[in-house]
C-alpha positions in Angstrom: -87.1 49.2 0.9 -89.3 47.6 -1.4 -92.1 49.9 -0.1 -90.6 53.2 -0.8 -89.3 51.7 -4.6 -93.2 50.8 -5.4 -93.9 54.7 -4.0 -91.1 56.0 -6.2 -92.3 54.0 -9.2 -95.8 55.7 -8.6 -94.5 59.1 -8.2 -92.2 59.4 -11.6 -94.6 59.8 -14.1 -96.6 62.1 -11.9 -93.5 63.7 -11.4 -92.3 63.8 -15.1 -95.8 65.0 -16.0 -95.6 68.2 -13.7 -92.3 68.5 -15.1 -93.8 68.8 -18.5 -96.3 70.9 -17.6 -93.7 74.0 -15.5 -91.2 73.2 -18.7 -94.2 73.6 -21.5 -94.6 71.8 -24.7 -91.9 71.8 -27.5 -92.6 73.0 -30.7 -93.0 71.0 -33.8 -90.2 70.8 -36.5 -90.6 74.1 -38.9 -93.2 76.1 -36.6 -92.9 79.5 -37.0 -95.7 81.1 -34.3 -97.8 80.2 -32.3 -101.5 80.5 -30.7 -101.8 81.1 -26.8 -104.7 79.5 -25.1 -107.8 82.3 -24.9 -108.8 83.3 -21.1 -112.1 82.0 -20.2 -115.4 83.8 -21.4 -114.2 85.7 -25.0 -116.5 88.2 -25.6 -115.8 89.4 -29.2 -117.0 93.4 -29.0 -113.6 94.9 -30.4 -111.7 95.7 -27.0 -108.9 93.6 -27.5 -108.2 93.5 -23.8 -108.4 90.0 -23.5 -105.2 89.6 -26.0 -103.3 91.0 -23.4 -101.1 88.0 -23.0 -101.8 86.5 -26.4 -99.1 85.8 -29.0 -98.5 89.2 -31.6 -96.6 89.4 -34.7 -96.3 93.3 -35.4 -96.4 94.5 -38.8 -95.1 97.7 -41.0 -93.8 99.3 -38.1 -91.4 100.5 -40.7 -93.3 102.3 -43.4 -92.6 106.1 -44.0 -96.1 106.8 -43.6 -96.5 105.2 -39.7 -99.7 106.6 -38.3 -101.6 104.7 -41.5 -99.3 101.8 -41.8 -98.0 99.7 -38.5 -100.1 97.1 -37.1 -100.3 94.2 -34.5 -102.0 90.7 -35.4 -102.5 88.7 -32.2 -103.7 84.8 -32.1 -105.7 82.7 -29.6 -107.7 79.7 -29.1 -109.6 77.6 -26.8 -112.1 74.5 -27.4 -114.6 76.3 -29.2 -112.7 78.6 -31.6 -109.7 80.4 -33.0 -109.6 83.9 -32.1 -107.4 86.8 -33.9 -107.1 90.5 -33.2 -105.9 93.1 -34.8 -105.3 96.7 -33.9 -103.8 99.5 -36.3 -102.7 103.0 -36.3 -104.8 104.3 -39.1 -106.0 107.8 -39.6 -107.4 107.8 -42.9 -110.1 104.5 -41.7 -112.9 103.5 -44.9 -114.0 100.4 -46.4 -116.4 101.3 -49.4 -116.2 98.1 -50.8 -119.5 95.8 -51.5 -119.9 92.7 -49.2 -118.5 90.6 -51.6 -115.2 92.3 -52.1 -114.1 93.4 -48.8 -110.4 93.5 -49.7 -110.9 96.7 -51.8 -110.3 98.9 -48.6 -109.1 98.6 -45.0 -109.7 94.9 -43.8 -107.7 91.7 -42.9 -107.3 88.9 -45.2 -107.4 85.5 -43.6 -105.6 82.6 -44.8 -105.9 79.6 -42.6 -105.6 75.7 -43.0 -106.4 72.7 -40.6 -106.5 69.8 -42.9 -104.6 66.9 -41.6 -102.4 64.6 -43.8 -101.2 65.3 -47.7 -103.5 68.0 -48.2 -102.2 70.2 -45.2 -100.3 73.3 -46.6 -100.7 71.9 -50.7 -100.6 73.9 -53.4 -104.3 74.1 -54.0 -107.5 75.7 -51.8 -110.3 73.4 -51.4 -113.7 73.2 -49.6 -112.7 71.2 -46.9 -110.7 72.3 -43.8 -109.3 75.0 -45.7 -110.4 78.8 -45.8 -109.5 81.8 -47.3 -111.9 84.7 -46.1 -111.8 88.2 -45.2 -113.1 90.0 -41.7 -113.4 94.0 -41.4 -114.7 96.3 -39.4 -115.6 99.1 -41.3 -118.7 99.8 -43.7 -117.9 103.3 -45.4 -116.6 104.7 -42.6 -119.3 103.6 -40.3 -117.7 101.1 -37.5 -120.3 98.0 -39.1 -118.2 94.9 -39.3 -118.6 92.4 -42.2 -116.9 89.3 -43.1 -117.3 87.2 -46.4 -115.2 84.2 -48.3 -113.4 84.2 -51.2 -114.8 83.9 -54.8 -114.7 80.4 -55.8 -114.8 78.9 -52.3 -118.0 80.0 -50.7 -118.8 76.9 -49.7 -115.3 76.5 -47.7 -117.0 76.5 -44.4 -120.5 77.1 -43.2 -119.7 79.7 -41.4 -121.4 78.8 -38.1 -121.0 81.1 -35.1 -118.3 83.3 -37.0 -118.0 86.7 -35.6 -116.4 90.3 -35.9 -116.6 93.2 -34.1 -114.5 96.6 -34.0 -114.0 99.9 -32.2 -112.5 103.1 -32.9 -109.7 104.2 -31.1 -107.9 107.8 -30.5 -104.9 106.3 -32.9 -106.8 103.9 -35.0 -108.5 100.5 -34.7 -109.1 97.3 -32.6 -111.2 94.6 -34.4 -111.5 90.7 -33.1 -112.5 87.9 -35.1 -114.0 84.6 -34.0 -113.9 81.9 -36.2 -115.5 78.2 -34.2 -113.6 75.2 -34.8 -117.4 73.6 -35.7 -116.6 74.8 -39.0 -113.6 72.4 -39.7 -115.3 68.9 -38.4 -112.3 66.9 -39.2 -110.1 69.0 -36.9 -109.9 68.9 -32.8 -108.3 71.1 -31.4 -105.8 70.4 -28.3 -102.6 71.9 -27.1 -99.7 70.9 -29.7 -101.7 70.8 -32.7 -100.5 72.8 -35.8 -102.5 74.6 -37.8 -101.6 77.0 -41.2 -101.6 80.7 -41.0 -101.2 84.2 -42.7 -102.8 87.3 -42.0 -102.9 90.2 -44.6 -104.0 93.7 -43.6 -105.4 95.7 -46.2 -104.8 99.7 -46.4 -107.3 102.0 -48.4 -106.0 105.4 -47.0 -109.8 106.4 -47.4 -110.4 105.1 -51.1 -109.7 101.9 -53.0 -106.9 99.5 -51.6 -103.4 100.9 -52.4 -101.4 98.5 -50.2 -101.1 95.5 -48.7 -98.6 93.3 -45.8 -98.5 89.9 -44.8 -97.5 88.9 -41.3 -95.9 85.3 -42.4 -95.6 85.0 -46.0 -96.6 87.0 -49.1 -98.8 87.5 -52.0 -98.2 83.8 -53.0 -100.6 82.7 -50.0 -103.7 84.1 -51.9 -102.7 81.1 -54.8 -101.6 78.6 -52.1 -101.8 77.2 -48.9 -98.2 76.1 -49.4 -97.0 79.7 -48.6 -98.9 79.9 -45.3 -97.0 79.3 -42.0 -97.1 76.3 -39.8 -98.6 77.5 -35.9 -98.8 75.7 -32.9 -101.5 75.5 -30.0 -99.7 76.1 -27.3 -101.3 77.0 -23.6 -98.6 80.0 -23.0 -95.9 81.7 -24.1 -92.9 80.0 -23.0 -89.2 81.1 -23.4 -88.0 78.5 -25.6 -90.3 79.7 -28.2 -88.7 82.5 -28.9 -85.8 80.9 -31.3 -88.3 79.6 -33.2 -91.0 82.7 -33.2 -88.3 85.6 -33.0 -88.2 86.6 -36.8 -92.3 87.5 -36.5 -92.4 88.1 -33.1 -89.6 90.9 -33.9 -89.7 91.6 -37.6 -86.5 93.6 -39.1 -85.6 95.8 -41.9 -82.2 97.5 -43.0 -82.2 100.6 -45.2 -80.1 103.1 -45.7 -82.1 107.1 -45.5 -82.1 109.0 -48.3 -81.5 112.2 -46.7 -78.9 112.6 -43.8 -77.3 115.3 -41.8 -73.9 113.5 -41.4 -71.6 111.3 -43.5 -73.4 108.6 -45.3 -75.0 105.3 -42.4 -77.1 102.5 -42.9 -79.9 101.8 -40.3 -81.2 98.9 -38.7 -84.9 98.7 -37.5 -86.8 95.9 -35.4 -90.1 95.6 -34.2 -90.4 95.0 -30.4 -93.7 92.1 -29.4 -96.2 94.6 -27.4 -96.9 92.0 -25.3 -93.6 91.1 -24.1 -91.8 94.1 -24.0 -90.5 93.3 -20.5 -88.8 90.2 -21.7 -86.8 92.1 -24.3 -83.1 93.1 -23.1 -80.4 94.1 -25.3 -80.1 93.9 -28.9 -77.3 93.9 -30.9 -77.0 94.0 -34.9 -73.9 92.1 -36.0 -72.8 92.8 -39.3 -70.9 90.3 -40.8 -69.2 89.5 -44.0 -69.8 86.8 -46.8 -67.4 84.3 -45.3 -69.0 85.2 -41.7 -66.5 87.2 -40.2 -67.7 89.8 -38.1 -67.5 93.2 -39.3 -69.0 95.0 -36.1 -71.3 95.3 -33.6 -73.8 97.9 -33.2 -76.6 98.1 -29.9 -80.1 99.1 -31.1 -81.8 101.8 -28.6 -85.8 101.0 -28.1 -87.9 104.3 -29.3 -91.5 104.3 -28.2 -94.0 105.6 -31.2 -97.2 105.1 -30.2 -97.8 104.4 -26.2 -101.1 103.4 -26.7 -101.1 99.5 -27.5 -97.0 99.7 -27.2 -95.8 100.4 -30.8 -92.3 100.1 -30.3 -89.0 99.8 -32.1 -85.5 99.5 -31.6 -82.7 100.8 -34.4 -79.1 101.3 -34.9 -76.7 102.3 -37.6 -73.1 102.3 -38.4 -71.2 103.7 -41.7 -72.2 102.4 -45.1 -68.3 102.0 -45.5 -68.6 99.5 -42.7 -70.3 97.3 -44.5 -71.1 98.0 -48.3 -74.5 97.0 -49.9 -74.4 93.6 -51.3 -71.2 92.9 -49.4 -72.8 91.6 -45.8 -75.5 89.8 -43.7 -77.4 91.8 -40.9 -78.7 89.3 -37.8 -80.0 90.7 -35.2 -79.2 89.1 -31.4 -82.1 89.7 -28.7 -81.2 89.2 -25.2 -83.4 89.0 -22.1 -82.9 91.0 -19.0 -80.6 89.0 -17.7 -78.0 88.9 -20.8 -79.1 85.4 -22.1 -80.1 84.9 -26.2 -83.6 85.1 -26.7 -83.5 84.9 -30.5 -81.6 86.0 -33.7 -83.8 87.6 -36.4 -82.2 88.4 -40.2 -84.2 90.8 -42.4 -87.2 89.3 -44.3 -86.3 88.8 -47.9 -89.6 88.7 -49.2 -91.8 91.1 -51.3 -95.4 91.5 -49.1 -96.8 94.7 -51.4 -98.9 95.5 -54.2 -95.7 95.2 -56.2 -92.9 92.6 -56.4 -89.3 93.8 -55.7 -87.7 96.2 -53.1 
């Protein structure tokens, strides 16, 4: 019996570690997104196939000009670098801006903070552990990638091993970005570490910039890293992460169409995560009054608006009299294929475009 107790005492820590590995790592408080571990030997060539299982934030699915606005940001990491991917629907591709003003055309403004301690997500950008930069896949209308740092912070990082690559697709573009950790010597990448990120897509429609959209924050991210989202480095996307990350995985918008063939109805629209479509089952829009009482529930129906890249959203509608504007809340309740709740999402109450306001 004593030998059995000794054996069991030795096995318990191992079993605990194995169970922890199976269950996945818990997210730190305040985390809104994750970056999943990259496959081995990532090649930065503009082909996003290596991001097939990466965490993704769909953006701008609900813009009236869907074929020139909808996009997807992907996030991965390994011991060497952080990797970001961008897939766009874009029929008017161009970036005619000079090399030091890349935000004036189609491209990405990238916000990144690895600082530890009190400076993390502070109100000021510094040249030590945080970086605001730009990466684009175009020079004019040619597929020729470029990278630059924000004016005034040209020494934020030494730009060691930074890579950008792009390719055109039938529906738009794919762009890859590699940012090696060597540029952040005070930070050690490992599973469980939390950094801060925002990703902004700039749109030019062939000329100067006409629009922008932020995956996590708003134009406040330009001024201060405090606007960035906490993003945790994880091994893989786990089911428990949906609760914290659902709002950026499946952004939601409610509106009322200005032209309708029937009696007035409001609409709820929700984006579906391209890499995890098989995880999503029924989606219900729940309307509640300002006291929290349920006014009605409406099931959303999915629709694919671009098969390549899995651009899918779901929508539901309800009579405007069922929930008068200013007198109700909307919550999307997302279930898995077994009918169990995955996450809840509310409309994003923040301005993200060129002008403040709705």
